[in-house]
C-alpha positions in Angstrom: 154.3 48.0 85.6 150.7 47.5 84.8 148.7 45.1 87.6 145.5 44.1 86.8 143.0 43.6 89.4 139.4 41.9 89.9 136.7 40.4 91.2 133.5 41.5 92.9 130.2 39.6 93.0 129.8 41.0 96.8 131.6 44.1 98.2 133.6 41.7 100.5 135.1 41.3 97.1 135.3 44.8 95.9 137.0 45.7 99.4 140.1 44.2 100.1 140.8 44.8 95.9 140.6 49.0 97.0 142.8 48.1 100.1 145.8 46.4 97.8 145.1 49.4 95.1 146.5 51.4 98.1 149.0 49.5 99.0 150.4 48.7 95.9 150.2 52.6 95.5 152.6 53.0 98.4 154.7 50.5 97.3 155.5 51.5 94.0 153.9 55.1 92.8 154.9 54.0 88.9 152.6 51.1 89.0 149.3 51.2 86.8 146.4 49.8 88.4 143.8 48.6 86.4 140.2 47.2 87.6 138.4 44.4 85.8 134.8 44.1 86.9 131.3 42.7 86.7 129.7 45.4 83.5 125.8 46.1 85.0 127.7 45.2 88.8 125.0 47.4 91.6 128.7 48.0 93.1 130.7 50.0 91.1 130.4 53.0 92.3 133.0 51.2 94.6 136.0 51.7 92.1 134.0 54.3 90.1 136.0 57.3 92.2 138.9 55.5 93.5 142.3 57.4 93.7 143.9 54.8 93.6 142.0 52.9 90.0 143.3 53.6 87.5 142.3 52.6 84.7 138.4 50.4 85.4 137.6 47.8 82.5 134.2 45.9 82.9 133.1 42.0 81.3 129.8 40.1 81.3 130.6 37.4 83.9 127.4 34.4 85.2 127.1 33.2 88.6 125.9 29.5 89.2 123.6 29.7 92.1 123.4 27.0 94.5 122.7 26.8 98.6 124.6 25.0 101.0 122.9 21.7 102.4 120.0 21.8 99.1 119.3 18.5 97.9 119.6 17.8 94.3 115.8 17.6 94.2 115.8 20.7 95.0 118.0 21.9 93.1 116.0 20.6 89.9 112.5 21.7 91.2 114.1 24.9 91.5 113.1 26.4 88.6 113.9 30.3 88.7 117.4 29.4 90.1 118.0 27.3 86.7 116.8 29.4 84.2 118.8 32.8 85.8 121.7 29.3 86.1 121.5 29.1 82.0 121.0 32.6 81.2 124.2 33.0 83.4 126.3 30.5 81.2 125.8 32.8 78.2 127.0 35.9 80.2 129.7 34.0 81.1 130.8 32.5 77.8 130.3 36.4 76.4 132.8 37.2 79.0 135.6 35.0 78.5 135.9 35.9 74.8 135.5 39.8 76.1 138.8 38.9 78.9 140.7 37.3 76.7 140.5 40.3 73.9 140.9 42.6 76.8 143.6 41.2 78.9 146.3 41.3 75.4 145.4 45.1 74.6 146.1 45.6 78.1 149.2 43.4 78.7 149.8 43.0 82.1 152.4 42.2 84.0 150.5 40.2 86.5 147.2 39.8 87.6 145.0 39.8 90.8 142.0 37.3 90.9 140.1 38.3 94.8 137.5 35.8 93.9 134.0 36.1 92.5 132.2 34.8 89.1 133.7 37.9 87.5 137.4 36.4 88.0 136.8 33.7 86.3 136.6 35.1 82.7 140.0 36.5 83.5 141.5 33.7 85.0 141.0 31.8 82.3 141.9 34.5 80.1 145.3 35.0 81.9 146.2 31.0 81.4 145.3 31.5 78.0 148.3 34.4 77.3 150.0 32.9 80.0 150.0 36.3 81.8 151.0 35.2 85.5 148.3 35.8 88.2 147.6 35.0 91.7 144.4 34.1 92.9 143.4 34.8 96.7 140.9 32.9 98.8 139.7 35.2 102.0 137.7 31.9 103.6 138.2 28.8 105.2 136.3 27.0 102.2 137.8 28.3 98.9 135.4 29.8 96.8 133.9 28.1 93.6 135.7 31.0 90.6 139.0 31.1 92.4 138.8 26.6 92.5 138.3 26.5 88.8 141.2 28.6 87.5 143.6 28.3 90.4 145.2 25.5 88.6 147.1 27.5 86.1 147.5 30.4 89.0 151.5 31.3 90.1 150.3 31.5 93.6 147.3 31.0 96.0 147.1 33.4 98.5 145.1 32.6 101.8 143.6 34.0 104.6 144.4 30.9 106.8 146.2 27.9 107.1 147.5 26.0 104.3 146.2 22.9 106.0 142.4 23.9 105.1 143.1 24.3 101.2 144.2 22.0 98.7 146.6 24.0 96.6 149.7 22.8 96.1 151.5 23.2 98.8 154.5 24.9 97.0 152.4 26.9 95.4 150.3 28.4 98.9 151.3 31.6 100.1 149.6 32.3 103.5 148.8 35.9 103.7 146.2 36.9 105.9 142.5 38.5 105.1 142.9 41.5 103.3 142.2 44.5 105.2 142.1 48.5 104.4 145.0 50.7 106.6 142.0 52.4 108.0 141.9 49.1 111.0 144.7 48.7 113.5 144.8 47.3 117.0 142.1 49.3 118.9 143.5 50.8 122.3 141.5 51.6 125.8 142.1 55.5 125.1 141.7 55.3 121.2 138.4 53.6 122.1 137.4 56.1 124.4 138.3 59.1 121.3 136.1 56.8 118.8 133.0 56.7 121.0 132.9 60.4 121.7 133.8 60.5 117.7 130.3 58.8 116.6 128.3 60.8 119.6 128.6 57.9 121.9 129.2 59.0 125.9 132.8 58.2 126.3 132.4 55.7 129.2 128.8 54.0 128.3 129.0 50.7 127.0 128.1 49.9 122.9 127.0 46.6 121.6 127.1 46.6 117.1 125.1 45.1 116.1 126.0 44.6 111.3 124.9 42.1 108.7 127.0 43.2 106.2 125.6 45.9 103.1 122.6 43.9 102.7 121.6 43.0 106.0 120.7 40.1 107.6 117.5 39.4 108.1 117.7 36.5 110.5 119.9 38.9 112.6 117.5 41.8 112.6 114.8 39.9 113.9 117.0 38.4 116.9 117.8 41.7 117.6 114.9 43.7 117.1 113.1 41.3 120.1 114.9 41.7 122.7 116.6 45.5 121.9 113.8 46.6 124.0 114.8 44.1 127.0 118.4 44.9 127.1 117.7 48.5 126.7 115.7 48.4 130.1 118.2 46.2 131.8 120.9 47.8 131.5 121.5 51.8 131.8 124.7 52.0 130.2 124.0 50.6 127.1 124.3 51.8 123.7 122.5 49.7 120.5 124.0 51.0 116.8 122.3 48.6 114.6 123.2 47.8 111.0 120.1 46.7 109.3 121.4 47.5 105.6 120.1 49.0 102.4 115.7 48.8 102.7 115.3 47.6 105.9 114.4 50.1 107.9 111.3 49.8 108.2 111.9 46.8 111.1 112.4 50.0 114.0 109.5 51.5 112.4 107.4 50.9 115.6 110.6 51.0 118.0 111.9 53.9 119.4 114.8 54.5 122.4 117.0 57.8 122.8 119.9 54.5 122.8 119.4 53.1 120.1 121.0 54.4 117.0 119.4 52.6 113.9 120.9 53.3 110.2 121.2 51.0 106.3 125.0 51.2 105.5 127.7 53.0 108.9 130.5 54.8 107.2 133.2 54.6 107.9 132.5 51.7 109.5 136.3 51.1 111.3 134.8 54.3 113.6 132.0 52.0 114.9 133.5 48.7 115.0 136.5 50.3 117.1 134.3 51.9 119.0 132.2 49.1 120.0 132.5 46.7 123.5 131.0 44.6 121.5 129.7 42.9 118.2 127.3 40.7 116.6 128.4 40.2 112.8 128.0 37.4 110.5 130.8 35.0 110.0 132.2 36.7 106.6 136.0 36.6 106.6 136.6 40.7 105.6 134.3 41.6 108.2 135.9 39.3 110.4 139.6 40.2 110.0 138.2 44.3 110.8 137.4 42.8 114.1 140.1 40.9 114.6 142.7 43.8 113.7 141.0 45.9 115.3 140.9 43.2 118.5 137.4 43.6 118.8 135.6 40.8 120.7 131.9 39.6 118.8 129.2 37.4 118.2 129.1 35.1 115.4 125.6 34.5 113.4 127.6 32.5 110.6 124.7 32.4 107.7 124.2 28.4 107.2 123.2 28.8 103.2 126.0 30.6 101.5 127.3 28.2 99.1 130.2 26.0 100.6 129.3 26.4 104.0 132.0 28.9 104.3 130.8 30.9 106.4 129.9 28.1 109.3 133.7 27.2 108.4 135.3 29.8 109.1 133.1 30.3 112.7 134.1 27.0 113.2 137.9 27.8 112.7 137.9 31.4 114.9 135.9 28.7 117.2 138.7 26.8 117.7 141.1 29.2 118.4 138.5 30.8 121.5 138.3 33.5 119.5 135.0 34.3 118.8 131.4 33.2 120.5 128.9 31.3 117.4 125.1 31.7 117.8 123.3 29.4 115.2 121.0 30.7 113.3 118.4 28.1 113.9 119.1 29.0 118.1 117.8 32.6 116.9 115.6 31.8 115.1 113.6 29.7 117.3 114.3 31.8 120.2 116.2 35.3 119.7 116.2 35.2 124.0 119.0 32.5 123.5 121.3 35.6 121.5 119.9 37.7 124.3 121.2 35.7 127.1 125.0 35.6 125.5 125.1 39.3 124.4 124.3 39.6 128.5 126.9 37.2 129.6 129.8 39.0 127.6 128.4 42.7 129.0 128.8 41.8 131.9 132.2 40.4 131.9 134.7 42.6 130.4 137.6 40.3 131.0 135.8 37.5 128.3 135.7 40.0 126.2 138.9 41.6 126.5 140.3 38.1 126.3 138.2 37.7 122.5 139.7 40.8 121.3 143.2 39.5 122.1 142.4 36.3 120.4 141.0 37.6 118.2 144.3 39.9 117.2 146.1 37.0 117.2 144.4 35.0 114.4 144.7 37.9 112.6 147.5 39.4 110.4 147.5 42.5 110.3 150.4 42.7 107.1 148.5 40.3 104.7 147.2 43.5 102.7 151.4 44.2 102.3 152.0 40.7 102.0 150.2 40.1 99.4 151.2 43.2 97.3 154.9 42.7 97.4 154.1 39.0 96.3 152.5 40.6 93.3 155.4 43.2 92.8 157.8 41.1 92.9 156.3 38.7 90.0 155.6 42.0 87.8 159.1 42.9 88.1 160.0 38.7 86.8 158.6 39.9 83.2 160.5 36.7 81.3 158.2 34.3 83.8 155.7 32.3 82.2 152.2 30.8 84.0 151.4 27.1 82.2 148.9 27.8 79.8 145.6 25.9 79.3 
């Protein structure tokens, strides 16, 4: 049984793929897992030494750069972006040709497209050869890559309610957001133990700040502006700030014994599980991991990402009363607004526990297992075919 997994563009696409690969191996040790990634990807190290992936292949991929809220006039004048898009059109054509020949040689039983621009060539090649494939969308707004190939998919797996998507109802599989098995609901006793493991006094309060592996400059600047006052006014507060690669300089003129700053935190589940409150972006994977653990969080959605998917994710969670949302424009103008929200939640344990409970309730903890079983079921039914282009 051969299963192809593909997706990329950010680490947020690859992390769920690794979770699926691990679950597939757990459910069927004979499954042969092939990962198709982007050639020359800066995230290649995430998959290169993973024990659950049997083979790694690469194709060229072209990204269509666009920014939420940008007018057509602005797009036309953005010369650099237009040049990159034209260049990447050729990468896309080349990658599609590569994928057509590659998939024929691999002859997979099923293909998973996790999203990201590297999935489009593989999706088109799968449709061309009639190999069954499944798309998965983590966000409330489907990504462009999946939208381009979704019509030929056997199923369209989704993270959120089918009402958020325009896929044919009979093809939708609501499985949830894919997370690794390191993430589970954290009890109060486990939280205390995790604090001890990361060097934080067990009965202190911990604020964790993370904007993802690349960091979030607006969040970084806002937290840097308020962190001194927060630490001075809250003697039992510890702050851990994941600033992102290359962004450590923001704290070059400030140090504090109860402040830890790092470009990346690993393993992240220890830090999120130990936290009493988390400030984060509204990326679907980060939110799902926090939700499975049942942690309270303040989300600051990135308003510029294509499709406004983080804004929609935050709106969905806010409707479920599972998070507090702070607008990025607000904290750019006045970082103290973020500080006020942090203080309010740090002083109200009941509210934090309620947010964590609601976050856990809107998260599907066995999403990875559900999707893996769908893939294995399709792989076993080798006589079925998808529609050709």
